[in-house]
Residue, then its C-alpha position, 0 to 999 in steps of 0.5 A: m509783679v509790675q515791671a518798671m517802664s523803660h526810658a524808651e517806653r516812656l519816651l514813646e508814651r510821651a510822644k503820644e501824650l504830646g501828639a508827636l505821634e499821630f495816625g491818619d493819612f500822611t505824605l512824607t518828605s520822601g513823597q511816600k504815603s504813611t498811616y502815621y506821622f512822627d513829629g520828632r521836634r515836638l518831642s525833642l523840644d519838650p523838656e521830658g522828651s529832651d531829657i530822655i532822648s539825650g540820656l539814651f543817646l549820650q549813653k550810646i555815644l559815650a560807649a562808642g568813644c565819640e568826641a563829637m555828635g550831631g546831625p542834619t538841621v533842623a531835626a538834630v539841632p534841639i537834640v544836639g543842644s540837650l546832648v552837649l548840656r547833659a555831657w557838660q553836666m556829666s563832665e564829659d569832654i564832647t562837643g556838638f555840631f549840626v550839618r546844613p543841607q549846603a554850605k552857607g553862601h556868606g560868613m565863613g561859608r560852613q556846611i558844618e557848624g560847631s567845634v568839630k574838627p577833622g579826625m574826630k570820632v563822631a556820632v551822627f543822628d536824626d530824629t526819624v529815618s525813612t529813606g534816609g535822605s537828610l541823614l545820608e547827606a549829613i553822613d557824606a558831609v561829615q565824612a568829607f570833612g574828615c571825621e570818622i563816624s563811629l555811630v549812627l542813631c535815630v529815635l524812630d526807624r521807619h524801615q523805608g530803606g535809610s537804615d539799610e543804606v547806613r548799614r550797607r555803608g558799614l556804619p553801626f546803626t541803632s534806633l530807640w524805636e522801629a515801625t512797621p509799614e502799618g505804623d506799629i511802633k515798638v521799642t528797640a533799644e534802651 
């Protein structure tokens, strides 16, 4: 009997089809070397990839009782767009936001953009977590703003310290995939 492919497995297959997951010799933002590179934007800006990510993330976000969802620019922006549209189509009352690396020096001077308000229960996510730099900065900004983080998500956990730090802070963390240092990627959540 042939077993049906899960959504997370199809997402991994789609990443390979799009060239969003490549193998070779790469230097990451953190400066670390890697035998593979995951371009999350290539996947989250693809219609099928966006559909699968938003479906899997929204299921977990709603189960956690979140009122808002978002993450760091640039990676979280296309995912936020897909999520708020999907939530609205499902008649779910949930809003989106994104977190800039620093507050704007003009206009309203905001670091967090969107309809999120202090006191809301939120989910924070990124497409990839390596050392966690941008994700942890977004978490700090959201907490300083006065929101309660109920869930932290990513598509790919590279297991380079970021997810460990999220858990050390007492925040629930989940990923759709995880990788070994050799670049073996496996589905971890559905």
